Structures are given as C-alpha cells and as structure tokens.
N, C-alpha and C positions, 0 to 999 in steps of 0.2 A: 581051516585056513580060508576056505571059501566063505564061510559064515562071517569071518572077520572082515574080509574084503567087502562083503555086502553091507555090513554095518557101517564101515567107513564111508562107502559111497552114499548111503542114505543120509549119514550125518553131514557130509559135504554138500549134498543137494539141499538139505534143510537150512544150512547156514547161508547158502547163496540166495535161496528164495526169501529168507527172512530179513536180509540186510539191504543196503542201498547200493546201487551201482554207481559208478563214477558219473555217468550221464545224468542220472537222477539227481545226484548231488549238485552238479553244475547248473541244472535247470532250477533247482531250489534256490541256489545262491543268486542266480540271475533275477529270479522273481523277487527275492528279498531286497536285492540292490535297487530294482525299479521302485519298489514300495518306499524304500528309504529316500530315494531321489524325489519322489512325489511329496513325501511328508516334509522334507527340508525345503523343497521349493515352495510349498504352501506357507510354511513358517516365514520364509524370506519375504514373500509377497505381503503377508500380514504385517510384518515389521515395517516394511517400506510404506505401506498404507497408513500405519499408525504414525510414523515419523512425518509423513506428508500432512496428515491431519493436524498434528501438533504444530508444524510450521505454519500452516494456513491460519490456525487459531491465533498464533503469536503475531502474524502479519496483520490480521484484522484488528486485534487489540491495539497494536501500535497505530494503525490508521485512525481508529476511533479516538485515541488519546491525542494524536496530532490534530485531528479535525476539531476536537473540543478546545484545544489551545488556540487554534486559529479563530474559532468562533468567539472566544472571550476577547481576543485581541481586536477583532473587527468591531465587536459590540462596544469597545471602549475607545473608538475613534473620537478625536476631539476636533473642535472647530478652530484649529490653528493653521494658518496659511502656510503652504509650502511654496517657497520662492525658487524659481529656476531662471537661469540666464536666458534672456530672449523669450520668456514665456510669462503668461499671466499667472498670478498666484492662484493656488487651488487648495481645497481641503482634501479631496479624494479624487483620484483619477484611475480608471481601470477599464479593461475589456475582458474578453473571455479567457485570455491567457496571462494577464498580469494585473496588478493592482498596487497603488501607492497611497499611503496615508500616514497620519501621526496618531499614535495610540498611547494610552496611559498605562498599558500593561506590556512590559517588555517580556519577550520570550527567552532572551539570553540574559543571564544575571550580570549585574555590574553597571546599570544605568545610574548616572549621577542625578539627573534632573527628574527622573521618574516618567519622562516622556521620550518616546523613540520614533524615529522615522522607519517605516516598514515598507518593504516591497516583496511581493510574491511574484514568481516567474515560472512559467511552464517551459520545459525544454524536452526535446526528444531523448529517449533513453537509449541504452546500448542495443536493445532488441528492437526489431521492426514493429511499428505500431504500438510501442510502449512509451509512456510519458513519465516525466519526473517533475515534482513540485519543489522548486528551490526558494530560498528565503534569505533576505538581507535585512539587517536591522542596524540602526545607528542612533546613538544618543543625539537629541536635537541640539545639544550644546556644540557638537562637532559637525553639524550639518552645514554643508558647503553649497552655495548656489551654483557653483561651476562643476559640481560633481557629475560625472558621466556615468549613468546607470548601466551602460553597455560595456564599460571598461572597468569592472570591479575585479579586485584580486580574488583568487580562489579561496584564500583563508577568510574572506568576508562573506562568502556564500555558503549556506548550509542546505543540505538535502533533507527535506521533510518526508516525502513520499516518493517511491520509485516503483517501476514495473507495472503500472496500471494502464488500462486501455484509454481511459479518458478522465480528465479533470478540467472543470471549467467554472467560471464565475458568472453570476447573473445579478442584476441590480434592480431593486424594486423602486419604481418611481411613483410618487403620489399623483393622484388624478387631479387634473386642472379643473374639472367640473365636479361638483358635489354628487351628481348623479352617476358618475363613472367610478369604476373600480381601479385601484392601483394596478400597474402592469409591470411585468418583469421584462428587462431589456438586456441586451448582450454587452452593453458598454455604458460607462458613466463619463461623459465628456463635460468638463467644467465650462466650456464655451456655450453649451446648450442646456446643461443640467445644473440647476442652482443648488448650492450648499451640499447636502449629503443625501444619499438614498435612504429610504425607510428601512431597508434591510439588504443584506447581501446573502445570496444563496450559493453554496459550494456543492457541486455535483461530482461525485466520484463513481466510476464504474471499473470494477476489477477486470472483467472480461465479458464476452457475450453470454456466458452461462449464468452470470450473477446479476441480481437486480441492482440498479444504481443506488448509492447512498446520497441522501439530500440532507444538508446541514444548513440551517437558516440562522444568521446572526442579525438580530434586530438592533437597530442603531437608535440610541437615545443620547445624543451628545449635547454638551453645552460649550459655549465659546470659552476660549482660554486667552 
C-alpha cells in the first residue's frame, strides 16, 4: 500500500512539474496579445501611409493636368479687346491673384464662337493659409460690358485647385532697350503695359516642405 502511495505521489509531482501553471499561461497570453497589437498597429500605419501616398500622387497629377490646361489657354490668348463700362478696352489684365483675357481654347465644352472670355481668381480656402484657384469662362457671344466680375453666380465659377499654400501669376514684359533683358513683373496693367506680355508664369507651392512648381505659358498671339 505504501508503495502504491509513493508511486502516485511521484506521478503527481511529475505531471505538475511538466505542465503549465495558470500564471504561466496568463503571462504567455499577455505577451502574445502584445505582439499581436504591435503587428496590427504596424500594418495599420503602413496602410495609412500607402493611402496617403496614393492620395498625394492623385492630387499632384490633377494639379499638373490643370496647370497644363491653364498653360494652353493662356498661350492661346488673342488680341481681341475686352470692353468694360467706364474702362478703357484691354487685351489682358492681371495681377498676382487674378487675370482676364480672351482665349481661343475653351476649358468648358459648349463654346459657339470658339473664343471665350476667361478669368482666374484666387480666394482663401477653408483652412488657414490655404488658397483656391477659381475659374470663370464665358463665350464672347454673350459677353456683356456691364458684367460685374465680383458678383458672379456660384454655378458660373469652377474650382480648379484647392488646399495649396501659394498660387500666383507673373508677367514677362519685353525690354524697352535692346541691351536689356525682359523682366518678370507682378501685374499687367493695360494703362502702362502695351498689348500682351511675352509670357505668363504660374507659381504653385503645395507647402513649406515641397519645392514650388513653375509653369510658363509663352504668348504668341495674332489680332482678331
């Protein structure tokens, strides 16, 4: 009988020493849980970074497409006078934040005459220090001398670019002296600047971390 008890005690001690205690099991599960949290956290960060990269690429592609369309439209500006009430007729007028002219290339389909009056405008965006580039286009057939550019309907204005730090226009003026080089200026005033600039430069900066994009539209226009 004593031998049987001794064998049972030895077997019981062996099974206890060779198995896992509840505390060891809890510690193992806790460590496994922490590892799983770290793994899924890394995957989530990776997915977010990939989605952000895809979004940035899409935004940059759209900006490039829009800038190319603007470049084509500016390069096709024509020497057709724009008449406004109580203003001298002009071919092109602009500053750092806006520009008006008549182009042979409409951006919005449906032009009857093939020529459209174009105006680009910069406005503040929803976020602080963010800018939007807005666009208005009208067939010259329906151009009204009394049209107020500051009182356009919302359905007549289109948003081309938004959420950028800076967009501005610059104008290349030919040198008055043959020994001088053309110079870029911040505005094109018909009262002091004759006809059309040699080119228009669009400068776009996404933020402080990215280099600015420069798009230059060379103007070679003929009278209409």
